[in-house]
N, C-alpha and C positions, 0 to 999 in steps of 0.2 A: 089717786085715787085707788089703784090697785095695791100700793104699798099699805094704804090704810086697811083694805080689805084683809092683806094677808096679815097684818097685826091684830085685828079682830078675830080671826079664824082661830078656833082651839086647836091647840096643838095635839098631835096624836102620840100617845105613849108607845113605845117601842114595846113594852109589854104585851100590847094588843095583838102584835103580829103572831107573837107565841101561843097565846091564846088562841086567836082564829085557827092557827095551823093545826093546834091539839084538837079544836071542835071538830073541825072537818076530817082530821085523821079517824077520830071516834066515828063519825057518822060513815066514812068509807068502811071501817072494819065493822061496824053494826051491819052495814048493808051487804056485808060478804060473808054469807052463813058458813061457806066452806070454811071460813078460819075460824070466825067466833063461837059456831056449835061446837066444834070438836075441842076447841082452847078450853071454853066453859064447863063443858058436860062430861068429857071422858074421864078426867079425874074424880069426879063424881060417880060417874058409873062404874069404875073401877072399886072405888071404896064402897059402894053399895053392895058389888057383887061380894070382894073379897072379905069386906071389915064388918059388915052387917050380914048378910045372907049366909056367906060361909063360916063367918066367925062364931055364928050360934051362941052368943051371948059373952063370947070371950073379951073381956073388957080390957085386958093386957093387949090382946092382938089389934082390938081396934083402937087403942090408943097409939099404939106402935104405928099401926097404918097410917092415922091422921097424920102424925108428923111427918111420915115419908111420902105418902101421896100430895101433901101440901109442896114439898118440893118437886115431885114429879109434876104435878100442874105447871106451877112456876116457870120450870124447865120448858115446857112445851110452849106457852106463853111466849116469853122472851126469844126463843129459837125460830119459831114460825113468824112471830110478830116482827121480829128485825132480820131476820135470815131471808127469808121467802120473800116478805114484801119488798124489803131492800134490792134483793135481786131483780125482781119484777119491774120495780121503779127504774132501774140502770137500763134494763132490757128495752123498755118502753121508751126511752129517754125523757122521764119525768125529772131525774136528777138534772140534768142539762137545762130543762125549761126552769127548774125552781133556782138553779145559780143566776140565772138571767134576772129574777123578779127582784124589785127594792124590797127584801125580808132580810132580816138575820141571818146569819149563815148557820147559826145553831138551831134555828126555829124549827127545822125538819128533824133532826135527832132528837131535840127536847119533845117535840110531840110523840114521836114514835116511843119515848121513854115513859112520858106520861101514861100512854095508852098501855102499855106493857104493866105498869105500875096499877092502874085501874083493874085490868083483866085480873092480874093476879090477887088482888083484895078479892074480887067477886069470887074467884075460885077457892080461895081461903074461906071466904064466908059460907059458901054452899058445903063444903066440907065439913066445918064446924057445925053447921046446922044439922047433917045428917049425924056426924058421931054424937051430939048430945041429944038428938030426938030420936035416933033409931038405934044406934049403937049401945047407948047408955054411957057413953063417956062422960067422967065428971072430973072438971079440971078447977083451980082455983081460977078466980076473974085475971089474977097476974098472967098464969100461964095461958090462959086463951089469948090475952093481949099480947104476950111474948111469942106465940107461933104466929100470930097475924103480922106483927112486925118482922119477924125473920121472913117469911113468905114474900112479903113485899119487897123489903130490902134485898133478898135472894133473887130479883129479876137482874140486878145488876152484872153479876159475871156471865150470864147465859146471855145477857142483851148484847154485852160486846162479843162474845164468842159467835153469837147469831149475825152480828152486824159483820165481822171478820168473815165468816161463810159466805154473807151476802155479796160481798165485794168480789168473789172469786168465781161465783157460778152464776151461769144464766136462771132466769125465772124457772124454766122447764126442768132443769136438773136439781135445782135447790131443794125442792121436797125430798128425793130420793137421797142426797147427800146428808141433810139435816137429820131424816130420821136414821141413816146409818151412825149418826153420832149419839142422838136423842135416845133412841132404845137401847143400845148396847150401854152405854154409859149410866143409864138407869140401872139396868140389870147389875153390871158390875159393881155399883155404887152400893146395893143391898138396898134398894127402895122397894122392891116388889116382895123380897122374902129376906131375911137374916143371913148375912154372909156366913154366919157359922154352919149353916147347913150345907156349906160346899167346901172342896179342898182348900186347904189352908192357904194355898197361892192366890186365891180370891180376896182373902183378908190382907195378906201381904202388901197386893197391888192398888188395894180400894184407895190409900191415900193420894194415888196419881190423878184421880178423877174431882174435880170441882163438886160433884154434887155429893159425893160422900162427905166433902167437909160440911156442904151445907146441912145434909141430913143430920151429920153429927150435932151441930148446933142446934137444930128443933130436936132431937133427942134428948140433948142436955135438960131442955125444959122438962119433959117427964121423967128423968132420971133413967134413962136407957141407952146412952151414949156409950162408947169404946172408952171412956175414961181419958182421951186426950184433952191436952190444954186447950181452952176456948181461943187464946190469943193464936194458936198454930191454925186454927180452921178460919179466924178471920182474916189473918195474914195472908193467907194462900188464896181466899177468895179476893182480897183486894189487889194482890199481884195479877190474878188472872184477869180482874177488870180492867187494871190498868194499862198491862200488856196488850189484850186484844182491842180496846179501843185505840190505843195507839197504832197497832198495825193497821187497824179498819180506817182510821181517819187518814193515816199516810197514804194509803192504796186509793182513797175518795179523792186526794187531792191532786191527783195525778191527772 
């Protein structure tokens, strides 16, 4: 009798575990305004201040900042969404609990990646609405689409970096450490203002930072990049993603 019932019971798809984990991760972050509001609104507020109000109709500056602040917003979503949240989960024992649950091993990371992509998409759309509606930025449809895709995929290297940082620090210290990575890298990569305004050493060292490579890809879309090959930027970002994911997963497996 029990065997017959087992045969008639519908099989649960393993993908349901991934979906449920991503769904609950979204609810968790959405109900954490200390993360969701700064991650979504800070890039838009900076763009509104520097690209719209202080730009005073300078379409070139507004377009330049649209590309760079998209990268700035993606970095924040990825670094804090992975780094800080993962550090807190480790500190509170949630990772240990999840390892004991009957769920796919990758569901936890896939859920975090899905949320990073979703938040990056929202940040990108907010910036584009401000750029088109208030700053007067006019781009071809393919350029808008390419910037959106670059921002979404640009989550990957910084999610890997944030994941690696989250495996090394506690939840209480991760915020400060990640800010020490996030803000200087943004400045040194020329996301806030062109590197040409600073001494030449800043331009020389810029290729060391993954944020610079992602911003160069975005700036290529609007024809304002430094002229380096696209394949170079893609290769560096792919290497950063692979290296930090490998290091983080190796540490999590201990």
